[in-house]
C-alpha positions in Angstrom: -17.0 28.8 7.4 -13.4 29.0 8.7 -11.3 26.0 8.0 -7.6 25.0 8.0 -6.1 22.9 5.2 -2.7 21.3 5.3 -0.3 22.5 2.6 2.6 20.3 1.8 5.7 21.4 -0.2 7.6 18.7 -2.1 11.1 18.8 -3.6 10.1 18.2 -7.2 8.1 15.0 -6.8 4.6 16.5 -6.1 3.1 14.7 -9.1 4.4 11.4 -7.9 3.0 12.1 -4.4 -0.4 13.0 -5.9 -0.6 9.7 -7.8 0.6 7.8 -4.7 -2.1 9.4 -2.5 -4.7 8.7 -5.1 -3.8 5.0 -4.9 -3.0 4.7 -1.2 -5.9 6.8 0.2 -8.4 6.9 -2.7 -7.8 10.6 -3.0 -9.5 12.6 -5.6 -7.4 15.1 -7.6 -9.5 18.3 -7.6 -7.0 20.6 -9.2 -3.4 20.7 -10.4 -1.5 23.3 -12.4 2.1 23.2 -13.4 4.4 26.1 -13.5 4.5 25.8 -17.3 0.7 26.1 -17.4 0.7 29.3 -15.3 1.8 32.9 -15.6 4.6 32.0 -13.2 6.4 29.7 -15.8 9.8 31.3 -15.1 9.6 30.4 -11.4 10.0 26.6 -11.7 10.4 23.6 -14.0 7.7 23.6 -16.6 6.3 20.3 -15.5 6.6 20.9 -11.7 3.4 21.4 -9.8 2.8 25.1 -8.9 -0.4 24.2 -6.9 -2.6 21.1 -6.5 -5.5 20.2 -4.3 -6.6 16.6 -3.5 -9.6 15.5 -1.5 -9.3 12.6 1.0 -12.8 11.9 2.5 -14.0 15.4 3.6 -10.5 16.9 3.8 -8.7 18.9 1.3 -4.9 18.7 1.2 -3.0 21.4 -0.9 0.5 20.8 -2.2 3.2 22.0 -4.6 6.7 21.6 -5.7 9.0 24.1 -3.9 12.4 24.8 -5.2 13.4 27.2 -2.4 15.9 24.7 -0.9 17.3 26.9 1.7 16.0 25.8 5.1 13.8 23.2 3.5 13.0 20.4 5.9 10.5 17.6 5.2 8.3 16.3 8.0 9.2 18.1 11.2 6.5 18.4 13.9 3.5 18.0 11.7 1.6 14.8 11.0 -1.5 14.2 8.9 -4.0 12.1 10.8 -6.4 9.7 9.0 -9.5 8.8 11.1 -11.6 5.7 10.3 -14.0 3.3 11.9 -13.2 0.3 9.7 -10.2 -1.8 10.8 -9.7 -3.5 7.4 -9.7 -0.2 5.6 -7.2 1.2 8.3 -4.9 -1.8 7.6 -5.1 -1.2 3.8 -4.4 2.5 4.1 -1.6 2.0 6.6 0.1 -0.6 4.4 -0.3 1.5 1.3 1.1 4.6 2.9 4.0 2.7 4.4 5.1 1.3 1.0 8.6 2.7 0.6 8.4 4.6 3.9 9.3 4.0 7.5 6.9 2.6 10.1 7.5 4.4 13.4 4.7 2.6 15.3 3.1 -0.5 13.8 -0.7 -0.5 13.4 -2.1 -2.2 16.4 -4.9 -2.2 19.0 -4.5 0.5 21.7 -6.4 1.5 24.8 -8.2 4.2 22.8 -8.5 2.6 19.3 -9.1 -0.7 17.6 -6.0 0.2 15.5 -3.5 3.0 15.6 -0.1 3.3 13.9 2.3 6.0 12.8 4.6 6.1 9.8 6.7 8.4 7.6 5.9 7.9 3.9 8.4 7.8 1.1 8.1 11.6 0.7 9.0 12.3 4.3 5.4 13.1 5.4 4.4 11.9 8.8 1.0 10.0 9.1 -1.1 8.7 11.9 -3.8 6.2 11.1 -6.5 5.8 13.8 -9.4 3.5 13.8 -11.9 4.2 16.5 -13.1 1.6 18.9 -16.6 0.6 17.9 -19.3 2.1 20.1 -21.6 -0.2 22.1 -25.4 0.0 21.3 -25.8 2.0 24.6 -23.1 4.5 23.6 -24.7 4.9 20.1 -28.1 5.6 21.7 -26.6 8.2 24.1 -24.9 10.0 21.2 
Protein backbone atom coordinates (compact mmCIF):
# COMPACT_ATOMS: atom_id res chain seq x y z
CA UNK A 1 0.00 0.00 0.00
CA UNK A 2 1.31 3.43 -0.94
CA UNK A 3 1.69 5.90 1.88
CA UNK A 4 3.33 9.22 2.57
CA UNK A 5 5.14 9.85 5.83
CA UNK A 6 6.36 13.22 7.07
CA UNK A 7 10.14 13.48 7.54
CA UNK A 8 11.39 16.27 9.78
CA UNK A 9 15.00 17.43 9.90
CA UNK A 10 16.19 19.03 13.13
CA UNK A 11 19.28 21.10 13.84
CA UNK A 12 20.94 18.83 16.39
CA UNK A 13 18.01 18.49 18.80
CA UNK A 14 16.19 15.50 17.32
CA UNK A 15 16.56 13.40 20.51
CA UNK A 16 14.99 16.23 22.51
CA UNK A 17 12.14 16.43 19.98
CA UNK A 18 11.53 12.66 20.15
CA UNK A 19 11.28 12.79 23.94
CA UNK A 20 9.03 15.86 23.75
CA UNK A 21 6.63 14.19 21.27
CA UNK A 22 6.55 11.03 23.38
CA UNK A 23 5.33 13.16 26.29
CA UNK A 24 3.13 15.62 24.38
CA UNK A 25 1.47 13.16 21.97
CA UNK A 26 1.99 9.78 23.60
CA UNK A 27 4.22 8.89 20.65
CA UNK A 28 5.95 5.54 20.57
CA UNK A 29 9.59 5.47 19.51
CA UNK A 30 9.81 2.68 16.94
CA UNK A 31 13.42 3.15 15.87
CA UNK A 32 16.35 5.46 16.38
CA UNK A 33 19.97 5.23 15.40
CA UNK A 34 22.72 7.75 16.00
CA UNK A 35 25.45 8.56 13.54
CA UNK A 36 27.88 6.92 15.96
CA UNK A 37 25.89 3.65 15.81
CA UNK A 38 25.91 3.63 12.01
CA UNK A 39 28.37 3.07 9.17
CA UNK A 40 28.03 6.84 8.56
CA UNK A 41 29.76 7.80 11.83
CA UNK A 42 31.94 10.37 10.06
CA UNK A 43 28.92 12.34 8.74
CA UNK A 44 27.68 13.79 12.01
CA UNK A 45 28.13 14.07 15.75
CA UNK A 46 28.30 10.58 17.30
CA UNK A 47 25.20 11.13 19.47
CA UNK A 48 23.15 12.93 16.80
CA UNK A 49 20.15 11.06 15.35
CA UNK A 50 20.88 9.71 11.87
CA UNK A 51 17.32 8.36 11.53
CA UNK A 52 14.34 7.81 13.83
CA UNK A 53 10.72 6.83 13.44
CA UNK A 54 7.98 7.56 15.94
CA UNK A 55 4.37 6.43 15.85
CA UNK A 56 1.52 8.76 16.76
CA UNK A 57 -1.77 6.89 16.59
CA UNK A 58 -1.70 5.23 13.16
CA UNK A 59 0.84 7.67 11.72
CA UNK A 60 4.58 7.28 11.44
CA UNK A 61 6.78 10.38 11.55
CA UNK A 62 10.41 10.05 10.50
CA UNK A 63 13.10 12.43 11.67
CA UNK A 64 16.82 13.09 11.90
CA UNK A 65 19.47 15.62 12.81
CA UNK A 66 20.60 17.47 9.70
CA UNK A 67 23.83 19.41 9.80
CA UNK A 68 23.62 20.71 6.23
CA UNK A 69 22.93 24.25 7.38
CA UNK A 70 22.97 25.92 4.00
CA UNK A 71 19.40 26.83 3.04
CA UNK A 72 18.04 25.13 6.18
CA UNK A 73 14.67 26.57 7.17
CA UNK A 74 12.45 25.13 9.87
CA UNK A 75 8.68 25.16 9.37
CA UNK A 76 7.77 26.78 6.11
CA UNK A 77 4.62 25.75 4.36
CA UNK A 78 4.15 22.34 6.00
CA UNK A 79 2.07 21.59 9.09
CA UNK A 80 1.44 18.33 10.88
CA UNK A 81 -2.27 17.85 11.61
CA UNK A 82 -3.56 15.90 14.60
CA UNK A 83 -7.14 14.68 14.23
CA UNK A 84 -9.20 13.64 17.25
CA UNK A 85 -12.76 13.24 18.42
CA UNK A 86 -12.17 13.93 22.14
CA UNK A 87 -12.11 17.60 23.18
CA UNK A 88 -10.31 16.98 26.48
CA UNK A 89 -7.57 15.03 24.70
CA UNK A 90 -7.32 17.79 22.07
CA UNK A 91 -6.84 20.37 24.84
CA UNK A 92 -4.16 18.25 26.52
CA UNK A 93 -2.26 17.70 23.26
CA UNK A 94 -2.54 21.35 22.25
CA UNK A 95 -1.26 22.54 25.63
CA UNK A 96 1.59 20.02 25.58
CA UNK A 97 2.71 20.90 22.06
CA UNK A 98 2.53 24.64 22.73
CA UNK A 99 4.84 24.40 25.77
CA UNK A 100 7.81 26.57 24.79
CA UNK A 101 6.26 27.28 21.40
CA UNK A 102 4.02 29.91 19.85
CA UNK A 103 0.24 29.64 19.55
CA UNK A 104 -0.86 31.13 16.22
CA UNK A 105 -4.57 30.31 16.66
CA UNK A 106 -5.87 29.34 20.11
CA UNK A 107 -7.76 26.08 20.41
CA UNK A 108 -11.44 26.97 20.16
CA UNK A 109 -14.77 25.89 18.69
CA UNK A 110 -15.18 26.63 14.98
CA UNK A 111 -17.93 26.09 12.44
CA UNK A 112 -16.33 22.80 11.37
CA UNK A 113 -14.93 21.48 14.65
CA UNK A 114 -15.55 21.26 18.36
CA UNK A 115 -12.01 22.50 18.77
CA UNK A 116 -9.32 23.68 16.37
CA UNK A 117 -6.05 25.46 16.97
CA UNK A 118 -2.67 26.06 15.38
CA UNK A 119 0.77 26.48 16.87
CA UNK A 120 4.46 26.31 16.18
CA UNK A 121 6.24 24.13 18.71
CA UNK A 122 9.58 24.86 20.37
CA UNK A 123 11.36 23.15 17.46
CA UNK A 124 9.75 25.38 14.81
CA UNK A 125 7.34 22.66 13.62
CA UNK A 126 3.84 23.84 12.65
CA UNK A 127 0.93 21.87 14.14
CA UNK A 128 -2.84 21.94 13.68
CA UNK A 129 -5.05 20.23 16.26
CA UNK A 130 -8.57 19.46 15.07
CA UNK A 131 -11.32 17.82 17.12
CA UNK A 132 -14.29 16.83 14.99
CA UNK A 133 -17.80 17.89 15.84
CA UNK A 134 -19.56 14.84 17.30
CA UNK A 135 -21.95 13.15 14.90
CA UNK A 136 -25.66 12.99 15.68
CA UNK A 137 -27.24 9.56 15.99
CA UNK A 138 -28.82 10.09 12.54
CA UNK A 139 -25.43 10.91 11.00
CA UNK A 140 -23.86 7.85 12.66
CA UNK A 141 -26.61 5.61 11.28
CA UNK A 142 -26.16 7.02 7.77
CA UNK A 143 -22.38 6.50 7.81
